[in-house]
FIKOLZA-1660 file (N, C-alpha, C; in steps of 0.1 Angstrom, whole numbers, plus 5000, padded with zeros to 4 digits):
% residues 96
   i   px   py   pz ch aa at
   1 7624 7547 7220  A  M  N
   1 7633 7558 7224  A  M CA
   1 7627 7571 7220  A  M  C
   2 7620 7572 7209  A  A  N
   2 7614 7585 7205  A  A CA
   2 7603 7589 7215  A  A  C
   3 7596 7580 7221  A  G  N
   3 7586 7584 7231  A  G CA
   3 7592 7590 7243  A  G  C
   4 7604 7586 7247  A  S  N
   4 7611 7591 7258  A  S CA
   4 7615 7606 7256  A  S  C
   5 7620 7609 7244  A  A  N
   5 7624 7622 7241  A  A CA
   5 7612 7632 7241  A  A  C
   6 7600 7627 7236  A  W  N
   6 7589 7635 7236  A  W CA
   6 7583 7638 7250  A  W  C
   7 7586 7629 7259  A  A  N
   7 7582 7631 7273  A  A CA
   7 7591 7640 7280  A  A  C
   8 7604 7639 7276  A  A  N
   8 7614 7647 7284  A  A CA
   8 7613 7662 7281  A  A  C
   9 7611 7666 7269  A  V  N
   9 7611 7680 7265  A  V CA
   9 7600 7688 7273  A  V  C
  10 7588 7683 7274  A  P  N
  10 7578 7691 7282  A  P CA
  10 7583 7691 7297  A  P  C
  11 7589 7680 7302  A  G  N
  11 7594 7680 7316  A  G CA
  11 7604 7690 7318  A  G  C
  12 7614 7691 7309  A  I  N
  12 7624 7701 7310  A  I CA
  12 7619 7715 7310  A  I  C
  13 7610 7718 7300  A  V  N
  13 7603 7731 7299  A  V CA
  13 7596 7735 7312  A  V  C
  14 7588 7725 7318  A  A  N
  14 7581 7727 7330  A  A CA
  14 7590 7730 7342  A  A  C
  15 7601 7723 7343  A  A  N
  15 7611 7725 7354  A  A CA
  15 7616 7739 7353  A  A  C
  16 7620 7744 7341  A  F  N
  16 7626 7757 7340  A  F CA
  16 7615 7768 7343  A  F  C
  17 7603 7765 7338  A  T  N
  17 7592 7775 7340  A  T CA
  17 7588 7776 7354  A  T  C
  18 7587 7765 7361  A  L  N
  18 7584 7766 7376  A  L CA
  18 7595 7771 7385  A  L  C
  19 7607 7768 7381  A  G  N
  19 7618 7772 7389  A  G CA
  19 7623 7787 7388  A  G  C
  20 7621 7793 7377  A  L  N
  20 7626 7807 7375  A  L CA
  20 7619 7817 7384  A  L  C
  21 7606 7817 7385  A  P  N
  21 7599 7827 7394  A  P CA
  21 7603 7825 7408  A  P  C
  22 7606 7813 7413  A  R  N
  22 7610 7811 7427  A  R CA
  22 7624 7817 7429  A  R  C
  23 7633 7816 7420  A  T  N
  23 7646 7822 7421  A  T CA
  23 7645 7837 7422  A  T  C
  24 7637 7843 7414  A  A  N
  24 7636 7858 7414  A  A CA
  24 7630 7862 7428  A  A  C
  25 7620 7855 7433  A  L  N
  25 7614 7858 7445  A  L CA
  25 7624 7857 7457  A  L  C
  26 7632 7846 7457  A  F  N
  26 7642 7844 7468  A  F CA
  26 7652 7855 7467  A  F  C
  27 7657 7858 7455  A  S  N
  27 7667 7869 7453  A  S CA
  27 7662 7882 7458  A  S  C
  28 7649 7886 7455  A  A  N
  28 7643 7898 7459  A  A CA
  28 7642 7898 7475  A  A  C
  29 7638 7887 7480  A  Y  N
  29 7637 7886 7495  A  Y CA
  29 7650 7888 7502  A  Y  C
  30 7660 7881 7496  A  M  N
  30 7674 7883 7503  A  M CA
  30 7679 7897 7501  A  M  C
  31 7677 7903 7489  A  N  N
  31 7682 7917 7487  A  N CA
  31 7675 7927 7497  A  N  C
  32 7663 7924 7500  A  K  N
  32 7656 7933 7509  A  K CA
  32 7660 7931 7524  A  K  C
  33 7662 7919 7528  A  H  N
  33 7664 7916 7542  A  H CA
  33 7678 7914 7547  A  H  C
  34 7688 7914 7538  A  I  N
  34 7702 7912 7542  A  I CA
  34 7709 7925 7542  A  I  C
  35 7716 7929 7553  A  P  N
  35 7723 7942 7553  A  P CA
  35 7733 7942 7541  A  P  C
  36 7735 7954 7536  A  S  N
  36 7743 7956 7524  A  S CA
  36 7758 7951 7526  A  S  C
  37 7763 7953 7538  A  D  N
  37 7777 7949 7540  A  D CA
  37 7779 7933 7540  A  D  C
  38 7768 7926 7541  A  K  N
  38 7769 7911 7541  A  K CA
  38 7762 7905 7529  A  K  C
  39 7756 7913 7521  A  R  N
  39 7747 7908 7510  A  R CA
  39 7755 7900 7499  A  R  C
  40 7766 7905 7495  A  A  N
  40 7774 7898 7485  A  A CA
  40 7778 7884 7489  A  A  C
  41 7782 7883 7502  A  T  N
  41 7786 7870 7507  A  T CA
  41 7775 7860 7508  A  T  C
  42 7764 7865 7513  A  V  N
  42 7752 7856 7515  A  V CA
  42 7746 7852 7501  A  V  C
  43 7746 7861 7492  A  L  N
  43 7741 7858 7478  A  L CA
  43 7750 7848 7471  A  L  C
  44 7763 7850 7473  A  S  N
  44 7773 7841 7467  A  S CA
  44 7772 7827 7474  A  S  C
  45 7770 7826 7487  A  F  N
  45 7768 7813 7494  A  F CA
  45 7756 7806 7489  A  F  C
  46 7745 7814 7488  A  A  N
  46 7732 7808 7483  A  A CA
  46 7734 7803 7469  A  A  C
  47 7741 7810 7460  A  S  N
  47 7743 7805 7447  A  S CA
  47 7752 7792 7447  A  S  C
  48 7762 7792 7455  A  M  N
  48 7770 7780 7456  A  M CA
  48 7762 7768 7461  A  M  C
  49 7754 7770 7471  A  V  N
  49 7745 7759 7476  A  V CA
  49 7736 7754 7465  A  V  C
  50 7730 7763 7457  A  R  N
  50 7721 7759 7446  A  R CA
  50 7729 7751 7436  A  R  C
  51 7741 7756 7432  A  T  N
  51 7749 7749 7422  A  T CA
  51 7753 7735 7427  A  T  C
  52 7757 7734 7439  A  L  N
  52 7762 7721 7445  A  L CA
  52 7750 7712 7445  A  L  C
  53 7738 7717 7448  A  S  N
  53 7727 7708 7449  A  S CA
  53 7724 7702 7435  A  S  C
  54 7725 7711 7425  A  I  N
  54 7723 7706 7411  A  I CA
  54 7734 7696 7407  A  I  C
  55 7746 7698 7411  A  V  N
  55 7757 7689 7408  A  V CA
  55 7755 7675 7414  A  V  C
  56 7749 7675 7426  A  V  N
  56 7746 7663 7433  A  V CA
  56 7734 7656 7427  A  V  C
  57 7724 7664 7425  A  A  N
  57 7711 7658 7420  A  A CA
  57 7711 7653 7406  A  A  C
  58 7718 7660 7397  A  N  N
  58 7717 7656 7383  A  N CA
  58 7722 7642 7380  A  N  C
  59 7733 7637 7385  A  P  N
  59 7737 7624 7382  A  P CA
  59 7727 7613 7387  A  P  C
  60 7722 7616 7399  A  F  N
  60 7711 7607 7405  A  F CA
  60 7699 7607 7396  A  F  C
  61 7694 7618 7392  A  I  N
  61 7683 7619 7383  A  I CA
  61 7686 7612 7370  A  I  C
  62 7698 7613 7365  A  G  N
  62 7702 7607 7352  A  G CA
  62 7701 7592 7354  A  G  C
  63 7706 7586 7365  A  L  N
  63 7705 7572 7367  A  L CA
  63 7691 7567 7368  A  L  C
  64 7682 7575 7375  A  V  N
  64 7668 7571 7376  A  V CA
  64 7662 7572 7362  A  V  C
  65 7665 7582 7354  A  A  N
  65 7659 7584 7341  A  A CA
  65 7664 7572 7331  A  A  C
  66 7676 7567 7333  A  D  N
  66 7680 7556 7325  A  D CA
  66 7671 7544 7327  A  D  C
  67 7666 7542 7339  A  R  N
  67 7657 7531 7342  A  R CA
  67 7643 7534 7338  A  R  C
  68 7638 7546 7342  A  S  N
  68 7624 7550 7339  A  S CA
  68 7623 7565 7338  A  S  C
  69 7621 7570 7327  A  L  N
  69 7619 7584 7325  A  L CA
  69 7607 7589 7333  A  L  C
  70 7596 7581 7333  A  T  N
  70 7584 7585 7340  A  T CA
  70 7587 7587 7355  A  T  C
  71 7594 7578 7361  A  V  N
  71 7597 7579 7375  A  V CA
  71 7606 7591 7378  A  V  C
  72 7615 7593 7369  A  A  N
  72 7624 7605 7371  A  A CA
  72 7616 7618 7370  A  A  C
  73 7608 7619 7360  A  L  N
  73 7600 7632 7359  A  L CA
  73 7590 7633 7371  A  L  C
  74 7584 7622 7375  A  A  N
  74 7574 7623 7386  A  A CA
  74 7582 7626 7399  A  A  C
  75 7594 7621 7401  A  G  N
  75 7602 7624 7412  A  G CA
  75 7606 7639 7413  A  G  C
  76 7610 7644 7401  A  M  N
  76 7614 7658 7401  A  M CA
  76 7602 7667 7403  A  M  C
  77 7590 7663 7398  A  G  N
  77 7578 7671 7400  A  G CA
  77 7574 7671 7415  A  G  C
  78 7575 7659 7421  A  A  N
  78 7571 7658 7435  A  A CA
  78 7581 7666 7444  A  A  C
  79 7594 7666 7440  A  A  N
  79 7604 7674 7447  A  A CA
  79 7601 7689 7446  A  A  C
  80 7597 7693 7434  A  M  N
  80 7594 7708 7432  A  M CA
  80 7582 7712 7441  A  M  C
  81 7572 7703 7441  A  V  N
  81 7560 7706 7449  A  V CA
  81 7563 7707 7463  A  V  C
  82 7571 7697 7468  A  L  N
  82 7575 7697 7483  A  L CA
  82 7583 7710 7486  A  L  C
  83 7592 7713 7478  A  V  N
  83 7601 7725 7481  A  V CA
  83 7592 7737 7481  A  V  C
  84 7583 7738 7472  A  T  N
  84 7574 7750 7471  A  T CA
  84 7564 7750 7483  A  T  C
  85 7559 7739 7487  A  A  N
  85 7550 7738 7498  A  A CA
  85 7556 7742 7511  A  A  C
  86 7569 7739 7513  A  F  N
  86 7575 7742 7525  A  F CA
  86 7584 7755 7525  A  F  C
  87 7583 7762 7514  A  S  N
  87 7590 7775 7513  A  S CA
  87 7583 7785 7522  A  S  C
  88 7591 7792 7529  A  R  N
  88 7586 7802 7538  A  R CA
  88 7586 7816 7532  A  R  C
  89 7592 7818 7520  A  V  N
  89 7593 7831 7514  A  V CA
  89 7580 7833 7506  A  V  C
  90 7573 7844 7509  A  E  N
  90 7561 7848 7503  A  E CA
  90 7562 7862 7498  A  E  C
  91 7554 7866 7488  A  E  N
  91 7554 7879 7482  A  E CA
  91 7551 7890 7492  A  E  C
  92 7543 7887 7502  A  K  N
  92 7539 7897 7512  A  K CA
  92 7551 7901 7521  A  K  C
  93 7562 7892 7521  A  H  N
  93 7574 7896 7529  A  H CA
  93 7582 7907 7521  A  H  C
  94 7579 7909 7509  A  L  N
  94 7586 7919 7501  A  L CA
  94 7579 7933 7501  A  L  C
  95 7567 7933 7506  A  L  N
  95 7560 7946 7506  A  L CA
  95 7564 7954 7518  A  L  C
  96 7565 7967 7516  A  D  N
  96 7569 7976 7527  A  D CA
  96 7557 7980 7536  A  D  C
% end
């Protein structure tokens, strides 16, 4: 069990490290391209979708981690790579 905890901590740190810059980039992109009269609604909806996806994904990831922590971490890593690869938001979209 101690080996599992040592494997989980770097995985959690990596997930937060890789996820935070993307959140700021998406937020800056939306703030630039959404009209101010609709911005609060769109940002609130985006936050709700993000939270709901976490609520749905976390129990599933927990079940997988109960069986194999390695598979759970590899699956989360693959999911992050896929989401990043297919993301259409780029820094050049933020330049005037």
